[in-house]
N, C-alpha and C positions, 0 to 999 in steps of 0.2 A: 504494500500500500504506500501512499504518499509519505515520504520521509523528509524531504527538503523543506525546512521551515522558513528558509529565507532570512535567517538570523546569524549573527556572528558574536563571538566572545571578545572581539576587538583586538585579537592578538596581532593580526596582519595590518600593516599600515598602508593605506591607499594614497596614491597620487593621481590627480586628475589632469590629463593632458588634453587641453582644449577647454574653452569656456562658453561654448554655444548652448543652444536650447537643450539638446540631449544630454550634455554634460551636467547641466543643472538638474534635470530629472533624475539621472542616475545618482548624483550626489545626495539629493534629497532622500531617495529611497535607502541609500547606504546609511546615512546618519540616523534615520528613523528606525533602523533595525539593528543597531548596535555595532556597526562597522566603524572602524577608525579611519577617518579621512584626514590625513596628515598634511598634505600639500597640494597645491595647484600650480600649473605652469601654463603660460601663454606667450605669444610672440611679443606682447607689449606689457609693461609693468602696470599700466592703468587697468587693463582687462583682468589681469591676475589679482590685483589688489581689490577690485570691485567684487570679483567672484569669492575671494577668501572672506571678505567682510560680510557678504550676503549669507554665507553658510558657516561662518565662524570657524574657518579653517586656519590652523596655526601658521602655516608657511605659504607665502606667495612668491613664486619664482618668475623672473622676467624672461625666461627662455625655456624651451623644452629640454635643452641640454642640461640646464641647471636642475630641472625637476628630476630627470632620470639619474643624475649624479648624487642626489640627496641621500645620504646614508640612513636617514630616518624613514625612508619609503621602501616598501617591499614589493608592492604591486602597482602597476600603471594601468589606468583605464584610458584607452586611446579613443578620443571622441572628436577628432578632426574630420574634415570632409574626406570622402572616399579616396580620392587620389593621393592622400597623404598617409593612409593607414599603413601601407607597406613600409615606408621610410620610418615612420614613428614607432611601429612595432619593432623593427630591427634596432632602432636607437635604444629602446628600452631593454630589449633582450641583451644587446651588447654591453649594457651597463649592469647586467646581472639582475634585472627585474622581471618578475612574472607579468604577463600582459593579458588583459581583457580587451579585445579589439572590437569596436563597434561594427555592426553589420552594415554593408557587406564587408567581409573580412579584409578583402583587397579589391582591386579593380579586375584582376584576372587570376587564372589558376597558377601561372608562373610565379607571380608575386606571393600568392598564398603558400605555395610549396616552399619558397625561400624562407618565409616566416616560420612555418612548421618545422622545417629541417633545422633551422638555427635553434629553435626551442628544444628540439630533441638532442642536438649536439651539446647544448649547454645545461641540460637537465632542468630546464625551466618549463613552466606551464604557459601555453598560449591557447586561449579559448576565445572562440567567436562569440560576441555578445548578441546572439540570436535569442533574445530574452524570452520569446514566446515558448520556446522548447521546454523551458524549466517551470512554467506555470502549473499550478495544481491541476487544472482541467486537462492539460495535455498529458500529464503523468497518468491521470486516471483513464484517459482515452486509450493510451497504450496498453494499460492493464486489460481493458475490455477487449481490445483486439486480440491480445495474446490469449485470452480465455476462450476465444472463438465464439463470442456471444452473438455476432452477426454473421457467422459462417466465414467463408472464404472472402476476403476483401477483394473486390473486383475493380472499383473505381473510386477516385476522389475528385472532387470539384472544389476549387478554392479561388477566391477573388480578392484583390486588394486595389480598390479604386478610390482615389482622393481628388477633390477639387482643390489643388494646391495653388500657391501664388503664381500668377502669370507674369510677374516681374522678370524681365529677361536676365537681370543680374542675380536672381535667386539661384542658389546652388542646384536646385532641381532642374533648372532650365539652362544651366551653364555647362557646356560641353567640356571645358577645361577642368571642371571639378567633378567629372564623372556623372553629369546630370542625366536625367531620363527616368522613366517609370520603372524600368527593369531592375536596376541596381538598388534603388531606394525602396521600392514597393514590391516589385515582383520577387525579390529575394525571399519574402515571407512564404508565398505559396510554393515556390521552388523548393525551399528547405523543408516545407511540410510534406511534399511529395517524396523527398528522400527519407524523411522520418518514417513514413508508412511503408514505402516500397523499395527504398534504396535507389541506386543509379539506374536510369532507364537504358534500354537497348537502342531506342530511336527517339529523336526529338524532332518535332515538326513545329515551326514557329512562323508567326506572321506579325507584322507591326506597321504602324504609320509614324513618321518622324515629324518633328517640328521644324520650322525654318532654321532654327539654330543647330539642327542636326542631331538632336537627342530623340529617343522614342517617346512619343506622346501616349501611345497605348500599345501593348504587346499581349499576344495570346500564344499559348503553346500547348501541344499535346505530347505527353510523355508516354511511350509505349514500352511494355515490359515483356520478357521472354515467355511468361505464362499467360499473356493476353490481357493483363491489367492495363488500365489507363489512368493517367492523371491529367486533368484538364484545368489549366491555370490561366489567369488573365490579370492584367494590371493597367492602370491609367493614371495620369497625373493631372488631368483637367476635367474629370467627371467623377461624381460620387456614386457608389453603388451600395448594395446591401452589406458587402464585406462579410458574407457568411461562408460556411464551408460544409460539405457533405461527404461522408464516408459511406460507401455503398457495398454491402456484402451480399452473399447468396441467400441469407436467411433474415436479413434486416439491414438497418442503416442508422447512421448517427448524424443528426443535424446540430452543427455548432452555430450558435446564434451570433449576431453582430455585436461587436466586431470579434471575429473568431480568433484572432491572434492576441487579443487582450484577455484578461481574466473575465470569463463569461460563462454562460450556461450552455450545456449541451443536453440533448435528449436522445436516448437509445430506443429505437423502435424494432419490434419483431414483425416480420411480414404477416404472421397469422395471429399475433397476440397483442398488438398495439404497443403502448409505452412500457418499457422494461425498467428504465432508470432515467432520472433527471438529476443532473449533477451541477452544483454551483458551490464554489468555495470562495468567499470574498478574500481579497488580499489588501494589505496596507499599501497606500500609494499606487503607483503604476504597476508594480510587481517586478521591477528590475533588480530587486535584492536577491531573487532566487538564482540568477546567473552568477552573481557575486559570491553567494554561498557555495555554489558548485565549484567556482575557481578555488576558493579557500579549501574546500574538501579535497580537490585534486592535489594541491600543494602538500597537504597532510598525508595523502595517500601515496605520494612519491612521484607525481608528475602526470603529464598528459596521457600516458598509457592507461591510466585508470579511468579515463573518460568513457562513458557508455551512452549517455544521452546525445552528445555531440562530439565524437572523436575528431581529432585534428585531420585525419585523412578524409573523413567525410566532408569537412569544411572545404578541403581542396577539391573533392569530387563535385560538390555543389558549384564551385567556381568554374569547373570544367563545363558543367551543363550551361551555366550562364554564358561562358565563352561561345559555346555552340549556338545558343540562341542569338547572340550578337552577330556571329558570322552570317547566320541566315537572314537577319534583318538589315545587315549592312551598317552596324553601329560599331565604330572603332574609336579607341581612345589613344592618347599619346603613349600610355604605358604599354600598349600592345606591341609597339615597335622599339621599346626601350631595351637596352642591354641588360643581361642578368647580373645580379649582384652576388650570386651564390659562389663564384669562384674567386 
């Protein structure tokens, strides 16, 4: 049954790399659940000082380099835009710090593999901050599927559609920052498909791009060796129900909006109606659960102990994202950058 309580004894000291919106949400959830947030780092002293004052963080660094070099910090949460995740994760790992890297883990699979390999080589933990994987309703959903309650799982359908800012300078619309629906929003249903079925045999994708050259909306079908399908879609300029369905041979599970947040799901049997209705409220947004998992992995001896989201699966997810981007004609500068692994 569900064991991750999303709390900490405060032993590990966290550093926050980046001071944007998501960094603030993660920090709030950390502090509210007993985690020790020791320091924050930004490119500018003004942003770092403002963030530290807002959350009562002891130390404010005026550079990312100073943050990762802080001997009072054990773990770095990387919360910068997508295109910087790779460099900042490597920066932290090379400084001897464990890393929780905001999703998407990197821009492409090559970058993801470099981060994962460095973590393995240094004996450190690198965990993707795909926070929805660690929420109580997702833990319970996996238990139900493993128990065979809805028979053989045949199909999943998952959407993530938002009416985001149309400002061309917003990171979602900025090609140079890894903008587009897929990396920011589509990562959720893609990761969900991997969670249920693993890597697909075939990916078929379609998209439409904005004038700035990022994907406005993308849809994909994942096909598997035993005939299963995952149907996923995302968009950045139109809002949908953001629900998900898992369909089996003897029943199905409806996950209510928004399915990637702490929410309710209902289990139906084809011939018996409702079997279970699950909801467990969480404190804050629920990002403390991924932080608790990272601390558990440190205590367990490293990333090899990861079961909910192993590092190699994070790389495989990025491989699938790369395949989708190739099909829809979406390339970023990082796709042609030289490797840093050698």
